[in-house]
C-alpha positions, 0 to 999 in steps of 0.5 A: 891257107895251110895245106891239107893234112890227112892227120886232121881229116875227119877230126874237126868240123864246123857245124853251125854259124852264128852272128851278132846283130851287128847291123842294129848295134852299128845303127844304135851306136851311130844314133847316140841314143840316150841310155845306149850302151855298146854290147860287151865283147863277151856278150856278142860272142855268147850271142853268136855262139848261141845262134850257132848252136841253134843253127846246128842243133847241138848242145853246149855239152857236145862241144869239145873245142873252142878257139877264141880271139878278140881284136881289142882284148877280152876274156881269156879262152878259159873265161870265155868257155865258162861264159859259153857254158862249156 
């Protein structure tokens, strides 16, 4: 963890938490049900983002920053901002 910085004090806030339905997705993927297609990374990110907004009560227009990282590829930050409606 980097040291605290007074320059960043009161500049950034994490105000909502959202997660995907990873438990259900895992069970359905392991069951190999006919017709099952695993969710796309961008759809999972959108689901978590929407749930985080619901958690904190903000609208997409009130978000002014975004950090995006996908383990195995995925859309660019600019593309992801479009998907999220930012």
